[in-house]
OpenMM code with the backbone's topology and positions (N, CA, C; nanometers):
from openmm import Vec3, app, unit

residues = "MET TYR LYS ILE ASN GLU TYR VAL ILE TYR GLY MET GLN GLY ALA CYS LYS ILE LYS ASP ILE ALA GLU VAL ASP PHE SER GLU LYS GLY LYS LEU TYR TYR LYS LEU ILE PRO GLU PHE ASP LYS ASN SER GLU ILE TYR VAL SER VAL GLN ASN GLY GLU LYS LYS MET ARG SER LEU ILE SER GLN GLU GLU ALA THR GLN MET VAL ALA ASP ILE SER ASN VAL LYS SER ARG TRP ILE SER ASP ASP ARG GLU ARG GLU ARG ALA TYR LYS GLN ALA ILE PHE GLU GLY ASP TYR ASP GLU ILE ILE GLY ILE MET ALA GLY LEU TYR GLU LYS ARG LYS ARG ARG LYS LYS GLN GLY LYS ARG GLN THR GLU LEU ASP ASP ARG ILE PHE ARG ASN THR ARG ASN ILE PHE LEU GLY GLU LEU ALA ILE ALA LEU ASN THR ASP ILE GLU SER ILE GLU LYS GLU ILE VAL GLN ASN SER LYS LEU".split()
positions = [
    Vec3(-0.5579, -4.7653, 9.4335),
    Vec3(-0.6489, -4.7241, 9.5392),
    Vec3(-0.7420, -4.6155, 9.4848),
    Vec3(-0.8684, -4.6284, 9.5181),
    Vec3(-0.9672, -4.5297, 9.4766),
    Vec3(-0.9525, -4.4038, 9.5621),
    Vec3(-1.0124, -4.2955, 9.5159),
    Vec3(-0.9998, -4.1668, 9.5847),
    Vec3(-1.1340, -4.1191, 9.6390),
    Vec3(-1.1287, -4.0315, 9.7374),
    Vec3(-1.2488, -3.9708, 9.7943),
    Vec3(-1.3217, -3.8937, 9.6840),
    Vec3(-1.4548, -3.9012, 9.6853),
    Vec3(-1.5473, -3.8397, 9.5887),
    Vec3(-1.5511, -3.9103, 9.4544),
    Vec3(-1.4788, -4.0193, 9.4398),
    Vec3(-1.4838, -4.0982, 9.3175),
    Vec3(-1.6040, -4.1927, 9.3267),
    Vec3(-1.6672, -4.2185, 9.2114),
    Vec3(-1.7760, -4.3162, 9.2063),
    Vec3(-1.7191, -4.4524, 9.1712),
    Vec3(-1.7755, -4.5553, 9.2327),
    Vec3(-1.7399, -4.6931, 9.2034),
    Vec3(-1.8689, -4.7746, 9.1956),
    Vec3(-1.8581, -4.8913, 9.1356),
    Vec3(-1.9676, -4.9876, 9.1397),
    Vec3(-1.9299, -5.0881, 9.2474),
    Vec3(-2.0187, -5.1047, 9.3430),
    Vec3(-1.9941, -5.1983, 9.4522),
    Vec3(-2.1042, -5.3042, 9.4523),
    Vec3(-2.0690, -5.4220, 9.4027),
    Vec3(-2.1598, -5.5353, 9.4039),
    Vec3(-2.3002, -5.5010, 9.3587),
    Vec3(-2.3980, -5.5512, 9.4302),
    Vec3(-2.5376, -5.5305, 9.3950),
    Vec3(-2.5903, -5.3959, 9.4469),
    Vec3(-2.5050, -5.3174, 9.5104),
    Vec3(-2.5453, -5.1840, 9.5540),
    Vec3(-2.5412, -5.0850, 9.4377),
    Vec3(-2.4645, -5.1185, 9.3363),
    Vec3(-2.4528, -5.0302, 9.2213),
    Vec3(-2.3570, -4.9159, 9.2480),
    Vec3(-2.3876, -4.8016, 9.1910),
    Vec3(-2.2989, -4.6857, 9.2008),
    Vec3(-2.2961, -4.6310, 9.3430),
    Vec3(-2.1758, -4.6130, 9.3921),
    Vec3(-2.1547, -4.5571, 9.5258),
    Vec3(-2.0464, -4.4501, 9.5162),
    Vec3(-2.0621, -4.3477, 9.5977),
    Vec3(-1.9606, -4.2423, 9.6042),
    Vec3(-1.8734, -4.2691, 9.7261),
    Vec3(-1.7431, -4.2594, 9.7079),
    Vec3(-1.6500, -4.2769, 9.8192),
    Vec3(-1.6480, -4.1462, 9.8974),
    Vec3(-1.7011, -4.1494, 10.0175),
    Vec3(-1.7091, -4.0296, 10.1010),
    Vec3(-1.5851, -4.0118, 10.1873),
    Vec3(-1.5197, -4.1228, 10.2200),
    Vec3(-1.4037, -4.1131, 10.3086),
    Vec3(-1.3212, -4.2396, 10.2966),
    Vec3(-1.1953, -4.2270, 10.3307),
    Vec3(-1.1049, -4.3417, 10.3459),
    Vec3(-1.0390, -4.3207, 10.4802),
    Vec3(-1.0739, -4.4054, 10.5749),
    Vec3(-1.0259, -4.3816, 10.7110),
    Vec3(-1.0173, -4.5114, 10.7889),
    Vec3(-0.9493, -4.5007, 10.9016),
    Vec3(-0.9426, -4.6116, 10.9958),
    Vec3(-1.0753, -4.6143, 11.0723),
    Vec3(-1.1347, -4.7307, 11.0788),
    Vec3(-1.2618, -4.7469, 11.1490),
    Vec3(-1.2412, -4.8518, 11.2567),
    Vec3(-1.3003, -4.8284, 11.3717),
    Vec3(-1.2812, -4.9189, 11.4852),
    Vec3(-1.3729, -5.0409, 11.4738),
    Vec3(-1.3431, -5.1272, 11.3759),
    Vec3(-1.4200, -5.2504, 11.3608),
    Vec3(-1.3468, -5.3668, 11.4255),
    Vec3(-1.2247, -5.3875, 11.3840),
    Vec3(-1.1527, -5.5035, 11.4360),
    Vec3(-1.0037, -5.4755, 11.4540),
    Vec3(-0.9390, -5.4435, 11.3468),
    Vec3(-0.7943, -5.4264, 11.3518),
    Vec3(-0.7563, -5.2778, 11.3500),
    Vec3(-0.6656, -5.2417, 11.4374),
    Vec3(-0.6118, -5.1055, 11.4375),
    Vec3(-0.5271, -5.0876, 11.3122),
    Vec3(-0.5344, -4.9704, 11.2555),
    Vec3(-0.4514, -4.9385, 11.1395),
    Vec3(-0.5077, -4.9862, 11.0067),
    Vec3(-0.6245, -5.0498, 11.0071),
    Vec3(-0.6838, -5.0988, 10.8827),
    Vec3(-0.7739, -4.9902, 10.8249),
    Vec3(-0.7507, -4.9569, 10.6993),
    Vec3(-0.8278, -4.8520, 10.6331),
    Vec3(-0.9522, -4.9077, 10.5657),
    Vec3(-1.0579, -4.8260, 10.5655),
    Vec3(-1.1848, -4.8631, 10.5033),
    Vec3(-1.2325, -4.7515, 10.4118),
    Vec3(-1.2963, -4.7912, 10.3008),
    Vec3(-1.3689, -4.6966, 10.2177),
    Vec3(-1.5059, -4.6794, 10.2817),
    Vec3(-1.5502, -4.5564, 10.2934),
    Vec3(-1.6876, -4.5290, 10.3355),
    Vec3(-1.7646, -4.4956, 10.2084),
    Vec3(-1.8571, -4.5842, 10.1705),
    Vec3(-1.9334, -4.5687, 10.0478),
    Vec3(-2.0761, -4.5240, 10.0783),
    Vec3(-2.1270, -4.4357, 9.9958),
    Vec3(-2.2664, -4.3929, 10.0039),
    Vec3(-2.3332, -4.4360, 9.8735),
    Vec3(-2.4264, -4.5326, 9.8804),
    Vec3(-2.4951, -4.5772, 9.7573),
    Vec3(-2.5751, -4.4640, 9.6943),
    Vec3(-2.5666, -4.4528, 9.5649),
    Vec3(-2.6356, -4.3466, 9.4916),
    Vec3(-2.7874, -4.3560, 9.5074),
    Vec3(-2.8407, -4.4769, 9.5236),
    Vec3(-2.9856, -4.4940, 9.5310),
    Vec3(-3.0355, -4.5154, 9.6726),
    Vec3(-2.9490, -4.4952, 9.7694),
    Vec3(-2.9883, -4.5017, 9.9103),
    Vec3(-2.8905, -4.4159, 9.9887),
    Vec3(-2.9044, -4.2863, 9.9730),
    Vec3(-2.8072, -4.1919, 10.0296),
    Vec3(-2.8068, -4.1896, 10.1826),
    Vec3(-2.9022, -4.2578, 10.2459),
    Vec3(-2.9037, -4.2664, 10.3921),
    Vec3(-2.8208, -4.3838, 10.4435),
    Vec3(-2.7712, -4.4663, 10.3525),
    Vec3(-2.6909, -4.5824, 10.3915),
    Vec3(-2.5416, -4.5502, 10.3853),
    Vec3(-2.4677, -4.6240, 10.4631),
    Vec3(-2.3217, -4.6173, 10.4586),
    Vec3(-2.2705, -4.7600, 10.4520),
    Vec3(-2.1745, -4.7823, 10.3656),
    Vec3(-2.1133, -4.9139, 10.3513),
    Vec3(-1.9651, -4.8964, 10.3757),
    Vec3(-1.9098, -4.9829, 10.4572),
    Vec3(-1.7662, -4.9794, 10.4835),
    Vec3(-1.7018, -5.1028, 10.4217),
    Vec3(-1.6015, -5.0787, 10.3392),
    Vec3(-1.5309, -5.1861, 10.2703),
    Vec3(-1.3831, -5.1657, 10.2950),
    Vec3(-1.3170, -5.2707, 10.3399),
    Vec3(-1.1738, -5.2546, 10.3669),
    Vec3(-1.0995, -5.2236, 10.2374),
    Vec3(-1.0049, -5.1344, 10.2465),
    Vec3(-0.9247, -5.0967, 10.1308),
    Vec3(-0.8546, -5.2211, 10.0769),
    Vec3(-0.8113, -5.3058, 10.1659),
    Vec3(-0.7396, -5.4275, 10.1282),
    Vec3(-0.8266, -5.5190, 10.0419),
    Vec3(-0.9523, -5.5380, 10.0776),
    Vec3(-1.0415, -5.6278, 10.0031),
    Vec3(-1.1298, -5.5549, 9.9026),
    Vec3(-1.1357, -5.4242, 9.9121),
    Vec3(-1.2244, -5.3460, 9.8270),
    Vec3(-1.1968, -5.3601, 9.6794),
    Vec3(-1.0721, -5.3752, 9.6435),
    Vec3(-1.0358, -5.3851, 9.5026),
    Vec3(-1.1017, -5.5069, 9.4367),
    Vec3(-1.1305, -5.6101, 9.5144),
    Vec3(-1.1938, -5.7309, 9.4613),
    Vec3(-1.3444, -5.7131, 9.4455),
    Vec3(-1.4029, -5.6252, 9.5251),
    Vec3(-1.5480, -5.6109, 9.5286),
    Vec3(-1.5987, -5.4869, 9.4556),
    Vec3(-1.5079, -5.3980, 9.4184),
    Vec3(-1.5473, -5.2725, 9.3548),
    Vec3(-1.4829, -5.2633, 9.2175),
    Vec3(-1.5453, -5.1826, 9.1332),
    Vec3(-1.4857, -5.1527, 9.0034),
    Vec3(-1.5176, -5.0084, 8.9682),
    Vec3(-1.4374, -4.9518, 8.8815),
    Vec3(-1.4574, -4.8136, 8.8389),
    Vec3(-1.5772, -4.8041, 8.7464),
    Vec3(-1.6391, -4.6868, 8.7438),
    Vec3(-1.7466, -4.6602, 8.6497),
    Vec3(-1.6890, -4.6471, 8.5100),
    Vec3(-1.7742, -4.6663, 8.4124),
    Vec3(-1.7314, -4.6454, 8.2750),
    Vec3(-1.7155, -4.4950, 8.2507),
    Vec3(-1.6403, -4.4628, 8.1489),
    Vec3(-1.6169, -4.3211, 8.1159),
    Vec3(-1.7378, -4.2649, 8.0402),
    Vec3(-1.7401, -4.1344, 8.0257),
    Vec3(-1.8471, -4.0688, 7.9508),
    Vec3(-1.8484, -4.1167, 7.8060),
    Vec3(-1.7305, -4.1312, 7.7479),
    Vec3(-1.7202, -4.1769, 7.6093),
    Vec3(-1.7729, -4.3200, 7.5958),
    Vec3(-1.7356, -4.4073, 7.6893),
    Vec3(-1.7840, -4.5450, 7.6862),
    Vec3(-1.9352, -4.5505, 7.7031),
    Vec3(-1.9878, -4.4678, 7.7918),
    Vec3(-2.1321, -4.4652, 7.8159),
    Vec3(-2.2063, -4.4171, 7.6916),
    Vec3(-2.1569, -4.3134, 7.6269),
    Vec3(-2.2186, -4.2611, 7.5053),
    Vec3(-2.2206, -4.3681, 7.3973),
    Vec3(-2.1093, -4.4358, 7.3797),
    Vec3(-2.1003, -4.5422, 7.2786),
    Vec3(-2.1933, -4.6586, 7.3133),
    Vec3(-2.2013, -4.6917, 7.4396),
    Vec3(-2.2855, -4.8016, 7.4838),
    Vec3(-2.4327, -4.7730, 7.4555),
    Vec3(-2.4771, -4.6516, 7.4850),
    Vec3(-2.6163, -4.6137, 7.4585),
    Vec3(-2.6437, -4.6211, 7.3075),
    Vec3(-2.5485, -4.5758, 7.2277),
    Vec3(-2.5650, -4.5787, 7.0817),
    Vec3(-2.5696, -4.7220, 7.0284),
    Vec3(-2.4969, -4.8127, 7.0920),
    Vec3(-2.4865, -4.9511, 7.0439),
    Vec3(-2.5908, -5.0462, 7.1019),
    Vec3(-2.6711, -5.0007, 7.1950),
    Vec3(-2.7642, -5.0909, 7.2638),
    Vec3(-2.8575, -5.1624, 7.1670),
    Vec3(-2.9002, -5.0954, 7.0619),
    Vec3(-2.9933, -5.1596, 6.9687),
    Vec3(-2.9299, -5.2776, 6.8951),
    Vec3(-2.7974, -5.2877, 6.8964),
    Vec3(-2.7286, -5.3985, 6.8295),
    Vec3(-2.7138, -5.5224, 6.9177),
    Vec3(-2.7413, -5.5081, 7.0462),
    Vec3(-2.7255, -5.6210, 7.1384),
    Vec3(-2.8510, -5.7069, 7.1325),
    Vec3(-2.8311, -5.8368, 7.1232),
    Vec3(-2.9444, -5.9301, 7.1170),
    Vec3(-2.9999, -5.9539, 7.2559),
    Vec3(-3.1326, -5.9607, 7.2624),
    Vec3(-3.1948, -5.9900, 7.3912),
    Vec3(-3.1643, -6.1347, 7.4289),
    Vec3(-3.1648, -6.1592, 7.5569),
    Vec3(-3.1303, -6.2921, 7.6077),
    Vec3(-3.2362, -6.3319, 7.7096),
    Vec3(-3.2988, -6.4457, 7.6858),
    Vec3(-3.3957, -6.4970, 7.7809),
    Vec3(-3.3442, -6.6285, 7.8365),
    Vec3(-3.3416, -6.6380, 7.9671),
    Vec3(-3.3001, -6.7602, 8.0368),
    Vec3(-3.4248, -6.8124, 8.1056),
    Vec3(-3.4736, -6.9261, 8.0612),
    Vec3(-3.6029, -6.9740, 8.1106),
    Vec3(-3.5985, -7.0238, 8.2551),
    Vec3(-3.4854, -7.0747, 8.2983),
    Vec3(-3.4734, -7.1240, 8.4356),
    Vec3(-3.4558, -7.0059, 8.5310),
    Vec3(-3.5467, -6.9939, 8.6284),
    Vec3(-3.5452, -6.8797, 8.7210),
    Vec3(-3.4130, -6.8648, 8.7954),
    Vec3(-3.3640, -6.9746, 8.8495),
    Vec3(-3.2384, -6.9676, 8.9270),
    Vec3(-3.1212, -6.9281, 8.8389),
    Vec3(-3.1170, -6.9854, 8.7205),
    Vec3(-3.0081, -6.9540, 8.6287),
    Vec3(-3.0163, -6.8080, 8.5833),
    Vec3(-3.1379, -6.7575, 8.5596),
    Vec3(-3.1569, -6.6185, 8.5191),
    Vec3(-3.1068, -6.5239, 8.6284),
    Vec3(-3.1405, -6.5551, 8.7533),
    Vec3(-3.0966, -6.4715, 8.8646),
    Vec3(-2.9448, -6.4786, 8.8812),
    Vec3(-2.8885, -6.5972, 8.8688),
    Vec3(-2.7436, -6.6136, 8.8803),
    Vec3(-2.6723, -6.5375, 8.7688),
    Vec3(-2.7252, -6.5465, 8.6471),
    Vec3(-2.6616, -6.4819, 8.5318),
    Vec3(-2.6606, -6.3304, 8.5458),
    Vec3(-2.7711, -6.2744, 8.5936),
    Vec3(-2.7740, -6.1281, 8.6060),
    Vec3(-2.6801, -6.0813, 8.7157),
    Vec3(-2.6739, -6.1537, 8.8272),
    Vec3(-2.5816, -6.1148, 8.9346),
    Vec3(-2.4369, -6.1238, 8.8881),
    Vec3(-2.4054, -6.2310, 8.8176),
    Vec3(-2.2693, -6.2479, 8.7675),
    Vec3(-2.2344, -6.1369, 8.6682),
    Vec3(-2.3273, -6.1021, 8.5808),
    Vec3(-2.3023, -5.9959, 8.4833),
    Vec3(-2.2774, -5.8627, 8.5532),
    Vec3(-2.3539, -5.8349, 8.6589),
    Vec3(-2.3356, -5.7104, 8.7352),
    Vec3(-2.1983, -5.7097, 8.8011),
    Vec3(-2.1634, -5.8184, 8.8710),
    Vec3(-2.0349, -5.8240, 8.9409),
    Vec3(-1.9172, -5.8107, 8.8450),
    Vec3(-1.9295, -5.8718, 8.7283),
    Vec3(-1.8184, -5.8709, 8.6329),
    Vec3(-1.8182, -5.7472, 8.5432),
    Vec3(-1.9263, -5.6697, 8.5453),
    Vec3(-1.9348, -5.5548, 8.4566),
    Vec3(-1.9461, -5.5974, 8.3115),
    Vec3(-2.0157, -5.7090, 8.2867),
    Vec3(-2.0350, -5.7610, 8.1514),
    Vec3(-2.1557, -5.6897, 8.0904),
    Vec3(-2.1307, -5.5753, 8.0285),
    Vec3(-2.2374, -5.4882, 7.9819),
    Vec3(-2.3233, -5.5521, 7.8737),
    Vec3(-2.2628, -5.6262, 7.7817),
    Vec3(-2.3425, -5.6927, 7.6785),
    Vec3(-2.4404, -5.7913, 7.7409),
    Vec3(-2.3957, -5.8647, 7.8394),
    Vec3(-2.4827, -5.9603, 7.9085),
    Vec3(-2.5919, -5.8867, 7.9866),
    Vec3(-2.5555, -5.7799, 8.0541),
    Vec3(-2.6536, -5.7016, 8.1302),
    Vec3(-2.7627, -5.6498, 8.0359),
    Vec3(-2.7210, -5.5910, 7.9243),
    Vec3(-2.8164, -5.5355, 7.8280),
    Vec3(-2.9032, -5.6464, 7.7695),
    Vec3(-2.8416, -5.7591, 7.7367),
    Vec3(-2.9169, -5.8720, 7.6815),
    Vec3(-3.0225, -5.9231, 7.7783),
    Vec3(-2.9872, -5.9345, 7.9044),
    Vec3(-3.0822, -5.9816, 8.0063),
    Vec3(-3.1933, -5.8789, 8.0251),
    Vec3(-3.1570, -5.7508, 8.0324),
    Vec3(-3.2599, -5.6467, 8.0472),
    Vec3(-3.3556, -5.6473, 7.9282),
    Vec3(-3.3017, -5.6607, 7.8078),
    Vec3(-3.3863, -5.6630, 7.6876),
    Vec3(-3.4782, -5.7847, 7.6906),
    Vec3(-3.4260, -5.8989, 7.7325),
    Vec3(-3.5085, -6.0196, 7.7431),
    Vec3(-3.6222, -6.0014, 7.8427),
    Vec3(-3.5911, -5.9412, 7.9560),
    Vec3(-3.6942, -5.9152, 8.0572),
    Vec3(-3.7971, -5.8148, 8.0064),
    Vec3(-3.7509, -5.7138, 7.9355),
    Vec3(-3.8407, -5.6122, 7.8809),
    Vec3(-3.9367, -5.6750, 7.7794),
    Vec3(-3.8834, -5.7588, 7.6907),
    Vec3(-3.9671, -5.8255, 7.5910),
    Vec3(-4.0675, -5.9198, 7.6573),
    Vec3(-4.0215, -5.9932, 7.7575),
    Vec3(-4.1100, -6.0852, 7.8297),
    Vec3(-4.2214, -6.0056, 7.8990),
    Vec3(-4.1868, -5.8918, 7.9569),
    Vec3(-4.2853, -5.8060, 8.0233),
    Vec3(-4.3920, -5.7604, 7.9238),
    Vec3(-4.3491, -5.7183, 7.8043),
    Vec3(-4.4444, -5.6741, 7.7015),
    Vec3(-4.5376, -5.7885, 7.6599),
    Vec3(-4.4834, -5.9097, 7.6409),
    Vec3(-4.5664, -6.0255, 7.6025),
    Vec3(-4.6685, -6.0572, 7.7108),
    Vec3(-4.6242, -6.0579, 7.8350),
    Vec3(-4.7153, -6.0892, 7.9455),
    Vec3(-4.8242, -5.9822, 7.9587),
    Vec3(-4.7871, -5.8579, 7.9367),
    Vec3(-4.8849, -5.7491, 7.9456),
    Vec3(-4.9933, -5.7654, 7.8390),
    Vec3(-4.9520, -5.8049, 7.7164),
    Vec3(-5.0487, -5.8290, 7.6091),
    Vec3(-5.1451, -5.9419, 7.6457),
    Vec3(-5.0966, -6.0370, 7.7253),
    Vec3(-5.1797, -6.1500, 7.7685),
    Vec3(-5.2630, -6.1155, 7.8918),
    Vec3(-5.2490, -5.9933, 7.9392),
    Vec3(-5.3219, -5.9509, 8.0580),
    Vec3(-5.2592, -5.9999, 8.1876),
    Vec3(-5.1326, -6.0384, 8.1825),
    Vec3(-5.0623, -6.0886, 8.3004),
    Vec3(-4.9584, -5.9877, 8.3457),
    Vec3(-4.9227, -5.9988, 8.4715),
    Vec3(-4.8154, -5.9157, 8.5263),
    Vec3(-4.6846, -5.9918, 8.5179),
    Vec3(-4.5763, -5.9166, 8.5266),
    Vec3(-4.4434, -5.9775, 8.5310),
    Vec3(-4.4294, -6.0500, 8.6644),
    Vec3(-4.3552, -6.1600, 8.6658),
    Vec3(-4.3350, -6.2327, 8.7911),
    Vec3(-4.2549, -6.1472, 8.8880),
    Vec3(-4.2677, -6.1763, 9.0147),
    Vec3(-4.1958, -6.1007, 9.1185),
    Vec3(-4.0446, -6.1098, 9.0966),
    Vec3(-3.9943, -6.2288, 9.0642),
    Vec3(-3.8510, -6.2465, 9.0406),
    Vec3(-3.8049, -6.1601, 8.9237),
    Vec3(-3.8768, -6.1667, 8.8122),
    Vec3(-3.8365, -6.0888, 8.6949),
    Vec3(-3.8465, -5.9396, 8.7211),
    Vec3(-3.9468, -5.8991, 8.7961),
    Vec3(-3.9606, -5.7585, 8.8311),
    Vec3(-3.8423, -5.7122, 8.9158),
    Vec3(-3.8029, -5.7933, 9.0117),
    Vec3(-3.6888, -5.7594, 9.0984),
    Vec3(-3.5587, -5.7547, 9.0184),
    Vec3(-3.5368, -5.8538, 8.9323),
    Vec3(-3.4155, -5.8555, 8.8503),
    Vec3(-3.4121, -5.7320, 8.7603),
    Vec3(-3.5254, -5.7020, 8.6966),
    Vec3(-3.5314, -5.5866, 8.6070),
    Vec3(-3.5050, -5.4570, 8.6832),
    Vec3(-3.5696, -5.4401, 8.7981),
    Vec3(-3.5533, -5.3193, 8.8793),
    Vec3(-3.4087, -5.3027, 8.9251),
    Vec3(-3.3505, -5.4103, 8.9781),
    Vec3(-3.2118, -5.4035, 9.0259),
    Vec3(-3.1144, -5.3746, 8.9124),
    Vec3(-3.1326, -5.4450, 8.8019),
    Vec3(-3.0424, -5.4261, 8.6887),
    Vec3(-3.0575, -5.2858, 8.6320),
    Vec3(-3.1805, -5.2386, 8.6235),
    Vec3(-3.2073, -5.1027, 8.5754),
    Vec3(-3.1351, -5.0008, 8.6632),
    Vec3(-3.1519, -5.0127, 8.7935),
    Vec3(-3.0894, -4.9164, 8.8846),
    Vec3(-2.9375, -4.9202, 8.8764),
    Vec3(-2.8818, -5.0400, 8.8715),
    Vec3(-2.7360, -5.0521, 8.8706),
    Vec3(-2.6788, -5.0081, 8.7366),
    Vec3(-2.7292, -5.0653, 8.6282),
    Vec3(-2.6735, -5.0370, 8.4955),
    Vec3(-2.7072, -4.8964, 8.4474),
    Vec3(-2.8362, -4.8620, 8.4479),
    Vec3(-2.8733, -4.7287, 8.4007),
    Vec3(-2.8240, -4.6205, 8.4965),
    Vec3(-2.8121, -4.6547, 8.6236),
    Vec3(-2.7548, -4.5611, 8.7202),
    Vec3(-2.6103, -4.5294, 8.6874),
    Vec3(-2.5356, -4.6311, 8.6484),
    Vec3(-2.3965, -4.6094, 8.6092),
    Vec3(-2.3888, -4.5223, 8.4839),
    Vec3(-2.4738, -4.5521, 8.3856),
    Vec3(-2.4760, -4.4701, 8.2640),
    Vec3(-2.5144, -4.3261, 8.2966),
    Vec3(-2.6137, -4.3084, 8.3826),
    Vec3(-2.6605, -4.1743, 8.4188),
    Vec3(-2.5498, -4.0920, 8.4834),
    Vec3(-2.4755, -4.1532, 8.5730),
    Vec3(-2.3653, -4.0807, 8.6388),
    Vec3(-2.2577, -4.0458, 8.5359),
    Vec3(-2.2216, -4.1428, 8.4516),
    Vec3(-2.1179, -4.1188, 8.3509),
    Vec3(-2.1591, -4.0093, 8.2531),
    Vec3(-2.2899, -4.0005, 8.2239),
    Vec3(-2.3393, -3.9024, 8.1268),
    Vec3(-2.3982, -3.7778, 8.1928),
    Vec3(-2.3857, -3.7705, 8.3243),
    Vec3(-2.4321, -3.6549, 8.4004),
    Vec3(-2.5801, -3.6234, 8.3742),
    Vec3(-2.6627, -3.7269, 8.3877),
    Vec3(-2.8065, -3.7127, 8.3670),
    Vec3(-2.8786, -3.8013, 8.4682),
    Vec3(-3.0030, -3.8356, 8.4401),
    Vec3(-3.0773, -3.9224, 8.5316),
    Vec3(-3.1210, -4.0503, 8.4609),
    Vec3(-3.1616, -4.1481, 8.5389),
    Vec3(-3.1992, -4.2796, 8.4865),
    Vec3(-3.3149, -4.2686, 8.3878),
    Vec3(-3.4140, -4.1889, 8.4196),
    Vec3(-3.5316, -4.1786, 8.3340),
    Vec3(-3.4948, -4.1287, 8.1940),
    Vec3(-3.4060, -4.0318, 8.1866),
    Vec3(-3.3630, -3.9786, 8.0558),
    Vec3(-3.2891, -4.0851, 7.9758),
    Vec3(-3.2020, -4.1590, 8.0426),
    Vec3(-3.1270, -4.2665, 7.9759),
    Vec3(-3.2238, -4.3735, 7.9260),
    Vec3(-3.3161, -4.4131, 8.0114),
    Vec3(-3.4112, -4.5179, 7.9754),
    Vec3(-3.4954, -4.4750, 7.8557),
    Vec3(-3.5416, -4.3518, 7.8558),
    Vec3(-3.6234, -4.2991, 7.7451),
    Vec3(-3.5442, -4.3020, 7.6146),
    Vec3(-3.4186, -4.2597, 7.6197),
    Vec3(-3.3333, -4.2589, 7.5005),
    Vec3(-3.3110, -4.4008, 7.4484),
    Vec3(-3.2872, -4.4939, 7.5387),
    Vec3(-3.2626, -4.6325, 7.4982),
    Vec3(-3.3865, -4.6914, 7.4320),
    Vec3(-3.5023, -4.6702, 7.4917),
    Vec3(-3.6266, -4.7254, 7.4357),
    Vec3(-3.6564, -4.6635, 7.2989),
    Vec3(-3.6330, -4.5328, 7.2842),
    Vec3(-3.6572, -4.4654, 7.1566),
    Vec3(-3.5629, -4.5130, 7.0468),
    Vec3(-3.4383, -4.5421, 7.0833),
    Vec3(-3.3368, -4.5764, 6.9834),
    Vec3(-3.3171, -4.7256, 6.9634),
    Vec3(-3.3978, -4.8069, 7.0289),
    Vec3(-3.3774, -4.9514, 7.0150),
    Vec3(-3.5054, -5.0193, 6.9712),
    Vec3(-3.4958, -5.1484, 6.9609),
    Vec3(-3.6105, -5.2299, 6.9183),
    Vec3(-3.7034, -5.2618, 7.0339),
    Vec3(-3.6724, -5.2133, 7.1526),
    Vec3(-3.7521, -5.2486, 7.2696),
    Vec3(-3.8906, -5.1860, 7.2657),
] * unit.nanometer
topology = app.Topology()
chain = topology.addChain("A")
for resn in residues:
    res = topology.addResidue(resn, chain)
    for name in ("N", "CA", "C"):
        topology.addAtom(name, app.Element.getBySymbol(name[0]), res)
């Protein structure tokens, strides 16, 4: 069971802080819920039953893991999935499973595609922009919390130290 004030990754919401674990009058008496506050939408509250929460939430990576991950990012190969539906499915699955190599590969592929399109005088597609934004917030947000910094600093370090 997770604890109050602990950070977790909750689905596509990304990093959330557990503000409370309490009985909530939703349906069943005596059923406990985690009250989550998303890091990127502090005005929202998400309630997840303790019973089912373990399936939908995962712990954040440690500071040591985050440091190593940032150092190793330049070694991960970019991944481009040409089919829009498959690309969207792959990124969601990678987020849910915490498959960091896949997340980084997809982000790198989107970043490279964005650079190519910009050189051609084109904008990134709406789908790719949304996938990139969501993945950036979720993945870099997790790294930022683990490293006690902000997303912009992490992103700057990654771009400077990688082939992107």
